[in-house]
C-alpha positions in Angstrom: 15.8 3.6 12.7 14.7 3.1 16.3 12.2 4.7 18.4 14.5 4.7 21.3 16.6 7.7 19.9 13.6 9.7 18.6 13.3 12.7 20.6 11.2 15.0 18.5 10.7 18.8 17.5 10.9 21.7 19.9 9.5 24.8 18.2 10.0 28.5 19.5 8.4 31.5 17.9 9.5 34.9 18.0 6.6 36.8 17.2 8.4 40.2 17.0 10.7 38.9 14.0 7.7 36.4 12.7 10.2 33.7 12.9 9.5 30.1 13.8 12.6 28.2 15.2 12.4 24.4 15.4 15.1 22.3 17.1 15.0 18.8 15.7 16.5 16.3 18.0 17.0 12.6 17.5 16.0 10.9 14.3 14.1 12.7 11.8 12.0 9.6 10.7 8.3 9.2 9.8 7.0 10.0 13.1 9.3 13.0 13.8 8.9 14.1 10.1 5.0 14.2 10.6 5.4 16.2 14.0 7.7 18.6 12.4 5.6 19.1 9.3 2.4 19.6 11.6 4.1 22.2 13.7 5.4 24.2 10.5 2.1 24.2 8.8 0.4 25.3 12.0 2.7 28.3 12.3 2.4 29.2 8.8 -1.4 29.8 8.9 -3.4 31.9 11.1 -3.6 35.5 11.9 0.3 36.1 12.5 1.8 33.6 10.2 5.7 32.8 10.3 7.5 34.5 7.5 10.8 32.7 8.2 11.2 29.1 9.5 14.5 27.9 10.9 15.1 24.1 11.4 17.8 23.7 13.6 19.5 20.2 13.4 22.3 20.5 15.9 20.8 17.5 17.9 20.1 15.4 14.8 21.5 11.8 14.9 20.0 10.4 11.9 17.5 10.9 8.9 15.6 8.3 6.7 13.7 8.7 3.4 10.5 9.7 5.4 12.6 12.3 7.3 13.7 13.7 3.9 10.2 13.6 2.4 9.1 15.6 5.3 11.8 18.2 4.4 10.4 18.4 0.9 6.9 18.9 2.2 7.8 21.6 4.6 9.7 23.4 1.8 6.4 23.3 -0.3 4.5 24.7 2.6 6.8 27.5 3.3 7.0 28.3 -0.6 3.1 28.5 -0.6 3.2 30.7 2.2 5.8 32.9 1.0 8.2 32.1 4.0 11.9 31.3 3.9 13.3 28.3 5.1 16.5 28.0 6.7 18.3 24.6 7.5 20.8 25.6 10.4 23.5 23.4 11.9 23.3 20.6 9.4 25.3 17.6 10.7 27.6 15.9 8.1 25.1 13.0 7.6 22.4 15.3 6.8 24.4 17.4 4.5 25.7 14.3 2.6 22.5 13.1 2.1 20.8 16.2 0.9 23.8 16.6 -1.7 23.7 12.8 -2.8 19.9 13.1 -3.5 20.5 16.4 -5.1 17.6 18.3 -3.1 20.1 20.7 -1.0 19.9 23.6 -3.5 15.9 23.2 -3.7 15.5 23.1 0.2 17.8 26.1 0.6 17.4 28.3 -2.4 15.1 31.4 -2.2 11.7 31.1 -3.4 11.4 32.0 -7.1 8.0 33.6 -6.4 9.8 36.1 -4.0 12.4 37.2 -6.8 10.0 37.5 -9.7 10.1 41.4 -10.7 6.9 43.3 -9.9 5.5 44.8 -13.0 5.1 48.7 -13.2 2.1 50.5 -14.5 -1.3 51.1 -13.6 -2.3 47.4 -13.1 -4.5 47.5 -16.1 -4.5 44.6 -18.8 -5.5 45.3 -22.1 -6.3 42.7 -24.7 -9.0 40.9 -26.2 -11.0 40.4 -22.9 -9.6 43.3 -21.1 -10.6 45.9 -23.3 
């Protein structure tokens, strides 16, 4: 992928909705992927972290293996932060790559930690060490 077509990332945060929207334009390669990851991680931490991250790919023209790796890293960070990741306006080439590499469901699935049932009761644990 050529640097001439790389345009970068353009974040917009909506504090009221605790949502970060990042428009990804040009090529999602190692440079753009590192920038995208840094922006998302920065918005997932701090005093008012984003609870949802929307990546808007309407201006994406290409993605390489390192760009795909960046998406997987972003998923890891959003999951750890218990934030929801959305991949919006995926062009056909990105959709095809995500399906061929079998990561589409992983990237777009709800976080399993968010769907675990919360145990009811007093919160006390009994057992050999708990009493």
